[in-house]
C-alpha positions as CSV (number, residue, x, y, z in Angstrom):
1,X,-10.7,-12.1,-25.0
2,X,-9.6,-9.4,-21.8
3,X,-10.5,-9.6,-18.2
4,X,-12.7,-6.4,-18.0
5,X,-11.0,-3.5,-16.1
6,X,-11.8,-3.6,-12.1
7,X,-11.9,-0.1,-9.8
8,X,-9.8,-0.7,-6.9
9,X,-9.2,2.6,-4.3
10,X,-5.7,4.4,-3.9
11,X,-3.4,7.0,-2.1
12,X,-0.2,7.2,-3.8
13,X,1.4,9.0,-1.4
14,X,4.8,10.2,-0.1
15,X,6.6,9.7,3.0
16,X,10.0,11.2,3.8
17,X,12.1,10.0,1.0
18,X,10.0,7.1,-0.9
19,X,6.3,7.3,-2.7
20,X,3.9,4.0,-2.4
21,X,-0.1,3.0,-3.2
22,X,-1.6,2.5,0.2
23,X,-4.4,0.3,0.7
24,X,-7.5,-0.5,2.6
25,X,-7.1,-3.6,3.0
26,X,-10.8,-3.8,2.8
27,X,-11.1,-1.7,-0.4
28,X,-8.2,-4.9,-2.7
29,X,-10.7,-7.1,-4.4
30,X,-11.4,-10.4,-2.2
31,X,-9.4,-12.6,-3.8
32,X,-6.3,-10.1,-2.7
33,X,-7.6,-9.6,0.5
34,X,-5.8,-12.5,1.8
35,X,-1.4,-13.4,0.5
36,X,-0.9,-15.6,-2.1
37,X,-0.6,-14.9,-5.8
38,X,-3.7,-12.9,-6.4
39,X,-3.1,-10.5,-4.4
40,X,0.7,-10.1,-5.5
41,X,-0.5,-9.8,-9.6
42,X,-2.8,-7.3,-8.5
43,X,-0.2,-5.1,-6.7
44,X,2.6,-6.0,-9.4
45,X,0.0,-4.3,-12.3
46,X,-1.0,-1.6,-10.5
47,X,3.0,-0.6,-9.7
48,X,3.6,-1.7,-13.5
49,X,5.9,-4.6,-12.3
50,X,7.8,-6.2,-14.0
51,X,9.6,-4.2,-17.1
52,X,11.8,-5.0,-18.3
53,X,13.1,-1.7,-19.4
54,X,12.8,-0.4,-16.0
55,X,10.6,2.2,-16.3
56,X,7.5,1.3,-14.5
57,X,5.8,3.3,-17.3
58,X,2.6,1.2,-17.2
59,X,2.1,1.6,-13.7
60,X,1.7,3.9,-9.9
61,X,5.9,3.1,-9.8
62,X,8.7,5.1,-10.4
63,X,11.6,2.7,-11.5
64,X,12.9,3.3,-8.3
65,X,14.2,1.1,-5.1
66,X,12.4,3.6,-2.9
67,X,9.4,4.7,-5.3
68,X,7.7,1.2,-6.1
69,X,6.5,0.4,-3.5
70,X,2.5,-0.8,-1.4
71,X,1.6,-0.8,1.7
72,X,-2.2,-2.7,2.9
73,X,-3.9,-1.6,5.9
74,X,-6.1,-2.7,7.5
75,X,-8.0,-2.2,11.5
76,X,-6.2,-3.9,14.0
77,X,-7.4,-6.7,16.1
78,X,-5.8,-6.0,19.0
79,X,-5.6,-5.0,21.7
80,X,-4.1,-1.0,22.3
81,X,-3.7,-1.0,17.9
82,X,-5.0,0.9,15.6
83,X,-4.3,-0.8,12.4
84,X,-2.3,-3.3,11.1
85,X,0.5,-2.5,8.4
86,X,1.7,-4.4,5.8
87,X,4.5,-3.3,3.3
88,X,5.2,-4.3,0.2
89,X,8.9,-4.2,-1.7
90,X,7.5,-4.3,-5.2
91,X,10.5,-5.6,-7.7
92,X,11.6,-3.6,-11.5
93,X,12.2,-5.9,-13.7
94,X,11.5,-9.5,-12.2
95,X,7.3,-9.9,-11.0
96,X,8.3,-10.7,-6.7
97,X,6.8,-8.4,-3.9
98,X,9.3,-8.5,-1.1
99,X,6.9,-8.7,1.7
100,X,9.4,-9.3,5.0
101,X,11.3,-6.1,5.3
102,X,9.5,-2.4,6.7
103,X,10.1,0.7,5.5
104,X,10.4,3.8,7.9
105,X,9.9,6.4,5.4
106,X,6.4,4.7,4.3
107,X,5.3,4.2,7.5
108,X,5.8,7.8,8.9
109,X,2.9,8.2,6.5
110,X,0.3,5.1,7.4
111,X,-0.8,7.6,10.2
112,X,-2.1,10.3,8.3
113,X,-3.8,7.3,5.7
114,X,-5.2,5.6,8.4
115,X,-7.2,8.5,9.7
116,X,-8.2,10.0,6.7
117,X,-9.5,6.2,5.9
118,X,-11.3,5.4,9.0
119,X,-9.0,3.6,10.0
120,X,-8.8,5.0,14.2
121,X,-11.8,5.8,15.7
122,X,-12.9,9.5,15.3
123,X,-12.4,9.6,19.6
124,X,-9.1,9.7,18.7
125,X,-8.6,12.5,16.6
126,X,-8.5,15.6,17.9
127,X,-10.0,18.5,15.6
128,X,-6.2,20.6,16.2
129,X,-3.6,18.8,17.6
130,X,-1.3,15.2,17.5
131,X,-3.6,12.0,17.0
132,X,-0.8,8.6,18.0
133,X,-1.7,6.1,15.5
């Protein structure tokens, strides 16, 4: 009758005045690892959109545009790049994710997420100091 629940590792992070749910691309189910309906449907469900009441009580969204965001990170295939970063602004009241923009606030949290999730080569991360991601 119902589809079984699945476990998807995620981290809820704050960057500046924004909050979002961060994912490693490889932690998403295979169909959601590529752009399309499966990815959007999964992330909409996680955030709690669409919600006709605008509260997102059934998800991780915070019922405002600054708290209804998602970030997907992966190791970069490009030379001299540590990670690839995909940002999605999730609509609250309709089933839509805008993948065309960026969030400067959440960008500030990308490095911390990437380091703690093993996406940055350990040789680039000092025991104490500054790491450039």
